[in-house]
N, C-alpha and C positions, 0 to 999 in steps of 0.2 A: 649693875642692879639688874635682877632677872625681872622679865616682862612676861610672865606666863598668862596666855589667853586661851579661852576655849577654842579647841579645833574640831572634835568630833566625839559623839557617843561611841564608846569602844565596840558595843553590841553591833555597829554598823560596818564593822572591819573584821571579817571573819579570819580566822587563823589560816595563815598561807597566803593571804592575799594582800594587795596594797588598794587604797582607795584615794580619790582625790579629796582634799579639803581646802575651803578657802579659810586662810587665817589671815586676818587684816585685810590689806588690799590685793593679796598674792595667793596664787594657789601653790599648795605642797602635796607631796605623797605621804600618806599615813601608812605604815607598814606593820603587820601582825605577824611576828615570827614565833608563833606557838604561844601567845600570850604576852609576848615582850613586845613594847610598840617601839617605833622609831619614826621620825618625821624627817623627810629628805626633800631636797628640790624635786619638783615635778617633772623636769625634763631630763632625760638620759644625758650625761656629758658626752656620749659618742655621737649621736645623730639627733638628738631631741626627742627621741621616742617618749611616750606617756606613761612614766613610772607609775603614775596614780592607777594603772590598769594591769599591773605586773603581778606575777606571782611572787611569793616570798618563801624562801626555804634555806635551811643550813646557814642562817645568818646573812642571806643575801636577798636583795629584791632583783627579780629578773626582768630585763627590759622586754616588752612583749613586740617589739619590732625586729630586733637582731639577736635576741635571747642571751645578750651579754648578762652575766651576774655582777651585780655591785655589791661589794661587801659593806655591811651597815657599820662596821667598826672602823675600817681603814679608808673607806670610800673608793677603794680601788676595784677595777675589774681584773686588770692585768699588772702585776708589778713592773713590767717592762714598759709600761705607759703611765708613769707617775704623774704626768701632766694632765691625765684625764681622771679627775677625782669628783666623786659625788659628795655634795655637802649634806651633812645631817645636822640636826637641832634637838635641843634638850627638850624632853617631854616628860610628862608625869600623868598617871592616873588618879583622878579623885572621883569617888562614888559614881564608877562607870562612865566617867568622861574623861577625855583626853585633853590635856592641856599642853602647849607648847610655848617655848620662847625663840622666836624666829628673828631676834634682833642680831644674833651673832651666831655662826655655825660652831659645832663642837670640833676642837682640834681633833684630827684623825689619830688614831690609836696605832702607831706606827709599830708596836711590839708583836702585832698579831701576825 
């Protein structure tokens, strides 16, 4: 059963950016890829960089520490490193507000 809860106002996440948002007891990164929103873990799987402070472009969130791009569909930065995968979570926009279900990550889209 889905557990969508309020995450952040969409106007607080500019296109091409990610912002930290507290959802429940934990922090997540909310990414705006040209008006399409994604919710991911807050820490980069590589070295724990703050993904809530990254850039978002071409379907990826870019870690501000080492500039690794994490694909928001597959969760991968490098297909040769499948053990390093970013978790993403279901989200939806309702009346200018973003709601997310962080109870379970979305299975990665391995067809991309």
